[in-house]
C-alpha positions in Angstrom: 55.1 -97.4 13.2 56.3 -94.4 11.1 60.1 -94.4 10.6 62.8 -92.0 9.3 66.5 -92.6 8.6 69.1 -89.9 9.2 72.4 -90.8 7.5 72.6 -93.0 4.4 76.2 -94.2 4.4 78.0 -97.5 4.7 76.0 -99.0 7.6 72.6 -97.7 6.5 71.8 -100.7 4.3 71.5 -102.8 7.5 69.0 -100.3 8.8 66.9 -100.5 5.7 66.9 -104.3 5.8 65.7 -104.1 9.4 62.9 -101.6 8.5 61.7 -103.9 5.7 61.9 -107.0 7.9 59.9 -105.3 10.7 57.3 -103.8 8.4 57.9 -100.2 9.5 56.4 -97.4 7.5 59.4 -95.7 5.9 58.3 -92.1 5.8 61.6 -90.2 5.1 65.3 -90.5 4.5 67.9 -87.7 5.2 71.5 -87.2 4.2 73.6 -84.2 3.5 74.3 -85.8 0.1 71.1 -86.4 -2.0 72.9 -89.0 -4.1 73.6 -91.1 -1.0 69.9 -91.3 -0.4 69.1 -92.4 -3.9 72.0 -94.9 -4.0 70.8 -96.5 -0.7 67.1 -96.7 -1.8 68.1 -98.1 -5.2 70.1 -100.9 -3.4 66.8 -102.0 -1.9 64.7 -101.2 -5.0 62.9 -98.3 -3.2 64.2 -95.6 -5.5 60.8 -95.2 -7.2 58.9 -95.1 -3.9 57.4 -91.6 -3.8 56.0 -92.2 -0.3 59.6 -91.9 1.1 60.4 -88.2 1.4 64.0 -87.0 0.9 65.7 -84.4 3.0 69.1 -82.9 3.5 68.2 -81.3 6.9 66.8 -83.6 9.6 65.3 -80.6 11.5 63.1 -79.7 8.5 62.2 -83.4 8.1 60.9 -83.7 11.6 59.1 -80.4 11.4 57.3 -81.4 8.2 56.6 -85.0 9.4 55.5 -84.7 13.0 53.9 -88.2 12.7 57.4 -89.8 12.8 57.6 -92.0 15.9 61.1 -93.6 15.4 64.3 -92.4 13.8 67.6 -94.2 13.2 70.7 -92.1 13.3 73.5 -93.5 11.1 75.5 -90.4 10.5 79.2 -89.8 11.3 79.9 -90.4 15.0 80.6 -86.8 15.9 77.1 -85.7 15.5 75.2 -88.6 17.0 74.7 -86.8 20.3 73.5 -83.6 18.8 70.9 -85.3 16.6 69.8 -87.8 19.3 69.2 -84.9 21.8 67.2 -83.0 19.1 65.0 -86.0 18.5 64.5 -86.6 22.2 63.4 -83.0 22.6 60.9 -83.5 19.9 59.5 -86.7 21.4 60.8 -89.0 18.8 62.2 -92.4 19.8 65.8 -93.1 18.7 67.9 -96.0 17.4 71.5 -94.5 17.2 74.5 -96.1 15.7 77.5 -96.7 17.9 79.2 -94.8 19.6 76.1 -93.2 21.2 78.2 -90.1 21.9 81.9 -89.0 21.9 81.9 -87.5 25.4 80.7 -88.5 28.9 78.8 -85.2 29.3 76.7 -85.9 26.2 76.2 -89.6 27.2 74.9 -88.5 30.6 72.7 -85.9 29.0 71.1 -88.4 26.6 70.2 -90.6 29.5 68.9 -87.7 31.6 66.8 -86.1 28.9 65.4 -89.4 27.5 64.2 -90.4 30.9 62.8 -86.9 31.5 60.9 -86.9 28.2 59.9 -90.6 28.3 61.6 -91.3 25.0 63.2 -94.6 24.1 66.8 -94.6 23.1 68.6 -97.7 21.9 72.2 -98.0 20.7 73.3 -100.3 17.9 75.4 -102.8 19.8 73.6 -105.3 17.6 76.1 -108.1 18.2 74.4 -108.7 21.5 71.7 -110.3 19.4 74.1 -112.8 17.7 73.0 -116.4 18.3 76.4 -117.3 19.8 76.4 -114.2 22.1 72.8 -114.9 23.3 73.8 -118.5 24.1 76.7 -117.3 26.1 74.6 -114.8 27.9 71.9 -117.4 28.8 74.6 -119.7 30.2 76.0 -116.8 32.2 72.7 -115.8 33.6 71.9 -119.4 34.5 75.1 -119.5 36.6 76.8 -122.2 34.6 80.2 -120.5 34.5 80.3 -120.3 38.3 82.6 -117.6 39.5 84.2 -115.7 36.6 88.0 -115.6 36.6 88.6 -113.4 33.5 87.6 -112.6 30.0 89.0 -111.0 26.8 87.9 -109.4 23.6 90.2 -109.4 20.6 89.3 -107.4 17.5 91.9 -108.1 14.9 90.9 -106.4 11.8 92.3 -104.6 8.7 91.5 -101.1 7.5 93.6 -99.5 4.7 93.8 -96.0 3.5 91.1 -96.7 0.9 88.6 -97.2 3.8 89.5 -93.9 5.5 89.4 -92.0 2.2 85.7 -92.9 1.8 84.7 -90.3 4.3 86.6 -87.2 5.6 85.4 -87.7 9.2 87.1 -91.0 9.7 90.0 -91.3 12.1 89.6 -87.8 13.6 89.2 -87.3 17.3 86.2 -85.0 17.2 84.1 -86.9 14.6 85.2 -90.6 14.9 88.0 -91.6 17.3 90.4 -94.4 16.5 90.0 -98.1 16.0 88.7 -98.6 19.6 85.8 -96.2 19.1 84.9 -97.2 15.5 85.8 -100.9 15.0 86.2 -102.3 18.5 83.3 -100.8 20.4 81.0 -103.7 19.7 83.5 -106.2 21.3 84.2 -103.8 24.2 80.5 -103.5 24.8 80.1 -107.3 24.9 83.1 -107.7 27.3 81.8 -105.2 29.8 78.2 -106.6 29.6 79.4 -110.2 30.1 81.7 -109.3 33.0 79.0 -107.6 35.1 79.1 -104.0 33.8 80.7 -102.6 37.0 84.2 -101.5 36.3 86.7 -100.4 38.9 89.8 -99.4 37.0 91.2 -99.4 33.4 94.8 -99.3 32.3 95.4 -98.8 28.6 98.0 -98.3 25.9 97.3 -97.0 22.4 99.6 -96.4 19.5 99.5 -95.2 15.9 101.7 -97.7 14.1 100.8 -97.7 10.4 98.1 -95.1 9.8 100.1 -91.8 10.1 97.5 -90.0 7.9 95.0 -90.3 10.8 94.7 -88.3 14.0 93.9 -91.4 16.2 95.2 -94.8 17.2 95.3 -97.9 15.0 96.0 -100.3 17.9 94.9 -100.2 21.5 95.2 -102.6 24.5 93.9 -102.5 28.0 93.6 -104.4 31.3 90.3 -103.9 33.1 89.5 -104.6 36.8 85.9 -105.3 37.4 84.2 -104.7 40.7 83.2 -108.4 41.0 86.9 -109.4 41.1 87.2 -110.5 37.5 89.9 -109.2 35.1 89.3 -108.3 31.4 91.7 -107.7 28.6 91.0 -105.7 25.4 93.0 -105.9 22.1 91.7 -103.8 19.2 93.5 -103.0 16.0 93.1 -102.4 12.3 96.7 -103.4 11.6 96.2 -107.0 10.7 97.7 -108.1 7.4 96.2 -108.7 4.9 92.5 -108.7 5.9 90.1 -109.0 8.9 91.2 -112.0 11.0 88.8 -112.3 13.8 86.6 -110.8 16.6 86.8 -113.2 19.5 85.3 -113.1 22.9 86.5 -115.4 25.7 84.9 -116.0 29.1 86.6 -118.2 31.7 84.8 -119.4 34.8 85.5 -122.0 37.4 82.9 -124.3 35.8 82.9 -123.2 32.2 84.9 -121.9 29.2 83.4 -120.4 26.1 85.1 -118.9 23.1 83.0 -117.0 20.6 84.8 -116.4 17.3 84.3 -115.6 13.6 84.9 -112.3 12.0 82.2 -110.6 14.2 81.6 -112.8 17.2 79.2 -115.0 15.2 80.6 -118.5 15.8 81.0 -120.7 18.9 84.6 -122.2 18.8 84.7 -123.6 22.3 81.8 -124.6 24.6 82.7 -126.5 27.7 80.8 -126.7 31.0 81.0 -129.0 34.1 77.3 -129.6 34.0 77.2 -130.5 30.3 73.9 -131.8 28.9 72.9 -133.2 25.5 71.4 -129.8 24.6 75.0 -128.4 24.7 75.8 -130.3 21.6 73.9 -127.9 19.4 76.3 -125.1 20.5 79.5 -126.9 19.7 80.7 -125.6 16.4 77.7 -123.2 16.0 78.1 -120.9 13.0 75.8 -118.0 12.2 76.1 -116.9 8.5 76.4 -113.2 8.0 76.4 -111.2 4.8 78.8 -108.5 6.2 80.9 -107.7 9.2 78.0 -105.9 10.8 76.2 -109.3 11.4 72.4 -109.9 11.5 71.5 -108.1 14.7 69.9 -105.0 13.4 66.6 -106.7 12.6 66.4 -108.1 16.1 67.4 -104.8 17.6 64.6 -103.0 15.7 62.0 -105.6 16.7 63.0 -105.0 20.4 62.8 -101.2 20.1 59.4 -101.4 18.4 58.2 -103.6 21.3 59.7 -101.3 23.9 57.9 -98.3 22.4 54.6 -100.2 22.2 54.8 -101.6 25.8 56.6 -98.6 27.4 59.6 -100.5 28.6 63.4 -100.0 28.4 65.0 -101.3 25.2 67.2 -104.4 25.6 70.2 -102.2 24.6 69.4 -98.8 26.2 71.2 -95.5 26.6 73.0 -96.7 29.7 74.5 -99.5 27.7 75.6 -97.0 25.1 77.2 -94.8 27.9 79.0 -97.8 29.4 80.8 -98.6 26.1 81.7 -95.0 25.5 83.1 -94.8 29.1 85.3 -97.9 28.7 86.9 -96.4 25.6 87.4 -92.9 26.9 89.0 -94.5 30.1 91.4 -96.4 27.8 92.2 -93.2 26.0 92.7 -91.2 29.2 94.9 -93.9 30.7 97.0 -94.2 27.5 97.5 -90.4 27.4 98.5 -90.1 31.1 100.3 -93.4 31.5 98.3 -94.1 34.7 95.4 -96.4 35.5 92.0 -94.6 35.4 89.3 -95.1 38.0 85.6 -95.3 37.0 83.1 -93.7 36.8 84.4 -91.2 34.4 83.3 -87.6 34.2 84.0 -84.7 31.8 86.1 -86.7 29.3 85.7 -86.4 25.6 87.5 -87.9 22.6 88.3 -84.4 21.4 90.5 -84.0 24.6 93.1 -86.1 22.8 93.6 -84.0 19.7 97.4 -83.9 19.0 98.0 -87.1 20.9 99.9 -88.6 17.9 
């Protein structure tokens, strides 16, 4: 399958690894900064590969290479929607980094247009493919938890000024959002997915405590009422001293308790079920080694999308999943701004609505 990469920044190395691991034909790479392309390719010893065309304009790239079947979009968040919609309109399947969009209108349009054109869109909520997360999901789908009482996601990380200085778009409402949109969206996606996806109401509080050089929040908390009667809590922050502490996901049912921990939901810290069998022993203390905070899921996500394109089925993590994560965060932002609970589904809310909030 012929592939192109749009955006060659911090996360792009995971995409290139996934491209290599899945034997895709790497046709072209695009970035506004030519040096970023060369630096990325050099990291994977591809800098001398003349078959990989280099572009600074993705529209020119797609025009000159109509054979491209799949693109990955790893640009700044604020242009994800625009590029995704352009690719859909040109019949190209898309893997887009989180968040899929920065507004509900764009999220709904990505879903509508991709279905209309028969194009596959998958969003990089790659932690769904973590071994620990998959084990939790299988237990949940098998009914081992019984009725769910509540669950929580805690993303307790650290980001200093040096991180935000790496790119001018970071920490801005229109192009990035705050810690919930950038760092915590993976965990928020997992919580909503595990808790049945259907959300009734969200109440959130966000603050800017230590990062007064940003536009957005550096800590956010929320209580979520799910339609199935379960309750969820969200804690997301980049204020933990002195470094990333944990990303933990808890699920509490009448017949089971699981805690997934590690720096990026990659370990099983607690695994207790009423119907315990010998096969459960392999999950107790499970640890998946990761080379960075992004985990190992990109390779599995790419494999799934390739198969989805070949077999004309929905990707495991489709545009609706991308929309759901965006909706949760925008609901927290809206609740925090108004001081009132917010009912879902959300319409006509965008991160740019909160400019000037802090």
